[in-house]
N, C-alpha and C positions, 0 to 999 in steps of 0.2 A: 233843536235838531231831535224829531221823532227817534226814540229807539226801540228797536223789535228784537226778539230773540225768535230765532226758527230752529225748531227741534225737529229734524230729520233730514236726510240729505237725497230722498229720491226726487222723481221729479216735481212734485208738489212744493217741498222745500227749497228746493233750488230754484225753482221759478219765482217764488214769491221772494226769497232772498234776493235775487238779482234785480228783480222790478222796484222793489223798496230801496235798494242800493241807488239805482239809477234815478229814484224820485228823491234823493238826497236825506234818505234815513242812515241812522247808526244802527246798521244789521251784526247781529251776531248768531253764527249758526252751529249747532251742537250736533253731533253724530254719535251713535251708539260705540260705534266701531269704525273702521276706516270709511272716508265721506263715499268711496263707490259702492259698498257693500249694503245694497236696498233691494227691495222687490222690483224697483223699476230696472235695474242692471240684468235681471234674469225673464223680463219680459218678451216673449218670442212672436206672438203673434201679428203685432203691429198696432197701428193706431188708426181709428176710423174717422172719416170725415168725409163731407160731400164736396169733393174737389173736382168729379168729372162732370162734362156736358150732360151725360144720360142720369144724372143723378141730382139731387136737390135737399135742403135741409129738410123739406118736409117729410121727404121719405125716410130720410136717417130719424127725424123724430118719430114718425110712424112706426118703425121698427121697433127702436128702442121703448116707446110705450108698450108695445105688445109685447116684448120680453119682460117687462117690469110687473105683467101679470094684473093690472090695473092699480097698484099701489105706487106708480112713478107718479111725481109731481110733473104734471104738463109745463109749468111755468119754468121749471129748472131744466126739464129736457129741452125746450126751446133755446135758453140760454146756452146748451151744451152745444145742439146741433147749428144755431145761428153763428156762433161765436168759433167754432172748431176750426172751420178752415183758417180762419186768420190766424189762429195758435199753432197751426200745421207750417204756416209760411214763416211765422215767427222762429221755429224749431230750424228751417233750412238756412234762415240769417243766422242763427247760433251756429250753425255749422254741421248738422246732422246730413249727412249724403244718403238720401232715401234710395233706393233701387229705381233705376230707370230703364226703359226700354227705347226702341227706336223712336217711338211717337210721345215720350215723355215718361213722367212716374209712370211705375209700374205700380199695379194694385191686384189683390186678391178678394176671395170671396170667402167667406166665415159662416157659422152657423146663426140662422135666424136673422141675416141680412138680405135686403131683397134687391141688392146692387153689389157688385165688387167696387169696395169704396176702402179697402183695408190697404193701408201703404207700410210698406217695411223697408227696413237697412238692414244691409249685410244679410239678406236672406230671413235668417231667423234669430237676429241680432239686433232687433229693434231698440229693444230697452237699451243693451249695453252701449250704442250709438248714441242715444238720447242721453243718457248718464254721461258717457265721455263729453260730450260735445258741451252741456250744462256745468260738469265740474271744471271744465277749462274757461267756460265764460264767468263762473261764480269767482273764480282763483284770479281773474283779473279785473275783479271788482273790490272797493274798499271794504270788503267783508271780512270780519274776524272768523275764523275757524277752528273750534275746537272739536277734535275727534277723540275717538275713545271716551265720551262724555255721556252719560247716559239719565235722562230725566228720571227723577224719583216723585216728585209730588209738585203741584202748582202753587204759587203764593197767593192767597186770597185777603184781601183786607176791605173794609168798609169805603165806598166812596163817598163823594161829597153828599151825596142823597142818602147815604147810609146802606145803600145796597150793596152785595158784596162786588168786587171787582178783583180782576185777576193781574197782578203788579210784577209777575216774575216767575220763578221757578227754582226749586231745590234741587241740584244735579250731583251725581257722583262723577268725581272727574276721573282722569286718567291714571292718577296715584291712588285711587280707592278713598278720597277724601271727599265727604260732603261739603258743598260750597253753594252759596246764592247766587242768582243773578236776577237782577230787577229791570223791569223794561215797561214802556208806554205799551208794548202790546206783544202777545206770545202768540205764535202760530205754530200750532200742530201739525206735523206731518209725518207722524210716526210709522205710517203704514198699517198692514193688517194684523191678524191674529192666528195664522196657519198653526201656530205651535200650540195651539189648545188640541190637537187632533196628531191620533199617532200617524196618519200617512198626511204629509202636506208638500205642496210645491213649493213653497216658501222657505226662504233660508232660516238659520236658526235666531235672526233677529226679530223676528215678527213675532213679537209676545204682547201686543196689545198694550204697549207702555201708554200712548196717549189717552185712548179710551178710558183706561183704567184710571189714570190720573184727573182726568176731566171730572169722571164721575165721582171721586172722592171729593173733588174741590166743589161739587153741586151742580155741575153743567148738565144739561139734559142729554140723554142720550136714547137712541131710537132703532128698532128693526135688527136688534142684534140676534133674533132666531134665525135671519137670513144668513146663510154661508154658502156659498158656491162651491161645489165639489168639482173637480175637473175631471172629465170622464176618461181620460187618458193619460196617466202618468206611468211612466216605465216602470215594471214591478221588478225593480233590482234597488240596492242601497242607494239611499239618498231619493227615491221615488221622483225622478228628474222628470218634468212635464215634457209633455210630446204636442207640440202646439197643434190647436184646432186646423190650424192653415194646411197640416197634413190631410185631415180631412175633406178639407175645402179643395184639395187636389186631386182628390179620388179615393183616397184609401178609405178602407171599409173595415169595419168589426165583425168579427168571428166566434164563435162558441168552442168549446173544446173539440167538437165533432165537425168544426170547420165549416159549419152552415153559418151565412150571415144573418143577423136578427133583426138589425134594428128597421129594415122595412116593414116587419109585422108590428112595430111599436108606434112609428109615428110616420105621417104622410113624408117628412122632410127625411126620414132615415137617418142618417150619420150626422145630418146637418140640422139636426132638431135642436131646440134649446138645451142648454147645456144639463139644466137640471133633469130633462127628460132622458138623456142620454146617459147620464151618471147613473140616474135610478136603473136604467135597465141593465147597463153593465154590472151595477151591485147584484141586482136579482139574477141575472144569469150566473154569476160568480156564485151566489148562494146555490142555485141549482147544481153548480158543479162541485159541490163541496169546499168552496173558496178558491177554487182553481182561477188565476186570471184569464180572462178574455184574449183574444189576439187582435192586433191591429194589423192587417194586412196592406201593405203600400208597395207589395211586390211589382204590381202594374207600373208603378210610376218609373220603374230602372234604375240602378245604379247611379249612372251619371246625372239624372235629375236630380234625385235626392240629395247627391254631394252637391250640387250647384245651387239647387232651391234652399236646402236646410243644412249648411256646413255646418253649425255648430251641432245640432242634433244628431246627424250623421255619424260625427264624432264621437258623442256620448254613448249614441247605440252600439256603437263598434267597440267602444272601449268597455262595456257592457258584456260583451261577450257575441252581441248578435249580430247577424247580417241581415238586415232588415229588405235588402234587395233581394233576398233568395227565399227568406222564411218569414211568417207573421211573428211580431214580437209581442211578450205578453203584458198586458196593461192593467191599471186597476184605477179607481176613483182615488182622487186625493182632495183634501181641504185646501182652495186656492186662493178665494177672495172674499171678504168682509162686505155685504151690501150695507150694513148698519154702522153705527158709531155715533159721533158727537154731531147732535142736530145745529145745522147753520142755516143762513138765510142765503141767499143768491151773492151775496158777497163774503161768504167765508165766518161770518161772525157768530158765534156760539150763544146760548143763553147767559154767558156771564160776561160783563162787560170787560174788556180788554183781552178776550181769548177769542182766537182763531183758529179754524181746522180745515184742512185742505187734503185731498188725498183720500186715499183708503180709510183712513181713520175718520174722516168726516162722513155726515150721514146728508147729503145737499139735496136728497130727492130724488137724482136721475136714474137711479138703479131700480127703485121698486122691490119686488121680491125677487128678482132674478136680473143679474147685469147681462147687457148684451156684449158679445165678444168684442173685444178690442176699442171698447168706451173706457175704459179705465185710465190709461195714459192721457187721454183727452180730457177727461173731467179734471184730472190733477194739472194740467195747463191752464183750462177757462178757469177753474176756481183760484186756482194760484194767482192768475193774472189779476182777477176781481179783488181777491183778499188784500194784494199788495196796494191796489189803486185805492181802496176802502181805507186802508191805514194811514197813508200818507196823503189824503184829501180828497181821493175822489169818490167819496161816497159817505152817508150819513154815518152817525155816531151810535145808534141805536144797538140792541142787543137783538138777536134773533128770536123770535117767536116760533114754536115748532109749527110746521104746516098741517092743515087738517089731517093728512094721513099719517102724519108721524105724532101727533097728540098723545094717542092713547097708550103708544110704547114709552114715551117720554113721561107721562103721568105714571106709568108702572115703575120705571126707573125713579122717578123722583120719592114714589111711595117707599121702594125698598130701602132707598137711601136715607130716609128717616125713621124707618123701622117702624112704618105704618104698614097694614094689610094691602097688599097689592092685587090689580085685576087677573087675579091667577087662581086655577082649580085648587091647589093644595095652600091657599091662604098669603104663606109670607115667604121672604127669600130665605129665611132663617138666621143662624148665627154667622157674623160676620166677623172673624177674629182678625182682628189688625186692620179692618178696612173701617175707613172714615163714614161717619153718619150722613154725609151730604150736607153738612151745615155751613159750608161755605169756609171752612178753615184751610183747607187745602194741605193738611199737615197729616193726614192719617190717625186723626184724633178719635176714632172710634174704640179705643182701646178699652173703653166701658163696655163694650158689646162681646168683648171677647170671653169665650169659654174655652176651658181646657179641653184639647182634642189632640191627634195624632198631627204631627208635624206633614204637611202636603209634600207628596212625592209627585214628582213632574210625571215621569213614565206612567203611573198609574192613572193620573188626571186623564193624560193624553188616551189611553187605552180606555177608560170610562166614557170619556167624550165620545169617541169611534163608535163605541158599541151602543150607547144609550141617545146619543144628541147627534148622530151622523146623519146619512143621507135620508134614513126613514125613522121613525120617532113613534112613540104611543105613551098614553098617561103613566102605564106600570114603569117604562124604561125611564121617564123623565122624573118620575118619584123617586126610583131607585137613586137616580142621579143625585138629585136635591138633596137627600139624607147623606149620601157618601160626602158630597161636598160640604155640608154643613157640618160634619165629623171632622173635618180637615182645619188644621190651623196656619194661618199664613204668618211665614216667617218675617222678622225684621229686616228693612231693606239696607241691608250693610254693605252689599257689595251686588255685583251684576246679578249673579245667579239667584240669588233669595229675592232681589227685586223684582225680577222677572216671573219668579214663582209667585209672588205677592199678587202681581197683576193678573197671571194666568188663572188663579183661584178666584179673583174677583170679578173677571169676565165670564169664566165658567159658571159661576152663581147667577150672573145675570143673564147670561144666555138661556139656561134651563129655565130661570122665572119666565124670560119671555116666549120661551117654545110652548112652557104649560098654558099660560095666558092665551096663546093664539091657537084654538082648537081645530079650526080650519086648516086643511091642507092649501097652500097656496105658493106658487113658484117654488124657489129653493126649500121651503118649510113643508114637509111632507109628513102628515100624521096618518099613520096606516089605522087609527081607531076612529078616523073622521069616516062617516059613512058615505060621504060622495067622493072619496080617495081614488076608488078604482076609475072614476070618468072624470075628474077634474083637470088632470095633467097630462096624462098620457093613455095610451091603449095598452096596457101592460096587464099581465096576469092579475087577478084580485087578490090571491092569497097573500097571507102575511110574511115574510121570510123569518126566521129566527135569527136573531142580531148577532149572538154569540158565534153562531156558525158561520155566520158570514166573515165575521173577523176573523 
């Protein structure tokens, strides 16, 4: 019987675990906290698929490629859009009660979609509904579930052909003990890395554990420079996300003077691609001395807001705002990582035995900018494919980076082997406690450690927000690189220190990738790119001071 270790309890991990168990595999599922505490649970906007007569997979594909700014992999996007409707129907069979109207499934419109194709559950509680249904489904399967168990490193050994292969993982269990689990296949579904930044919509589990562990083991990673910042997080403690669907229903953005400004930025105004809206909000905040802009949903009315967005209505009111009567303050916040572990169309990484699904994977679907509500769909589609590949439905080769991923993958490989990378300031620098990418999977890069100050998470997050955030330039990135190189990674003896080690690894890799990509594209915006004023949006051409905007 094939043994499968799944790390992560969001939609991608749960889907892969259920499908692998259904195919007869022995499955163990580990999650860092309680099973339901994932990014999936907090997804408000919905899930996109061509389910309706006036829509098609071709239209969905075209919208996704356009959002990806030329860097999305058309073959991967084709898989997503062709197979997406079947996965949504699977979710219905798993018990997700999507919202319905008199004529059937209800649907909404979100930014950069040419058709209203986003389905929701519970108004703004789509992720919670999906998570609850899949948790219930996995608990009814023969799956071993270990909660409060964190990935530390991957176990890598030579395969029959002498090439490195992943054979399991080293974990911190709920008692703080270091344990090993061996498996024929390891599926990483550890989510994103929003905790790299001062402001994020992600829960505190989003520390990039899977991507960092895969890189230390020698797996190819790519596109780490592309972080999507959601334009509208409530400017209140916890920066809770205010779904794009609110703007899809007619809410608008206003500056401190009450003027609507997005119509002067982009033809699609508030429904422009997320990176355009987020930068416009950032710049207007800079002009206002850091004061948040306002999201004005007053025209929608109290009854509609409470019915369509019940969870958001509660969150906003608990924060002290009556959004039916007054515009509410919003700020951009780190929301989604487009890059990650390079995979093929069946979730295979460049290391044999290692698969990745969901936000930690770089499938090629998102390119330089994710289309709204494609993330849940991606996790379901490629979670399905990974389970089939592991249990006999696909070939057994490891992934090769796609053409658009290859340069970034080579950069990561160069950095992990201590060689000069394709970046403007030569190399990724010192990596205290970071493995050299030799396939050991044990964090064996201690020989590269130089004494330095221990990394402090809040300082790292503030640095990333100011210098590696919505807008970047070589001066700020070089400053970030130097400071990150001076910090020392802690030994991963408990959850907090293991997370800090991962965040430091990912911060260094992100800065290296951002330095190497000198041109602005999608969510990666270089103010020192001469084309920056015309490539992405019609905003003012002066460069805001990052410290002032922070």
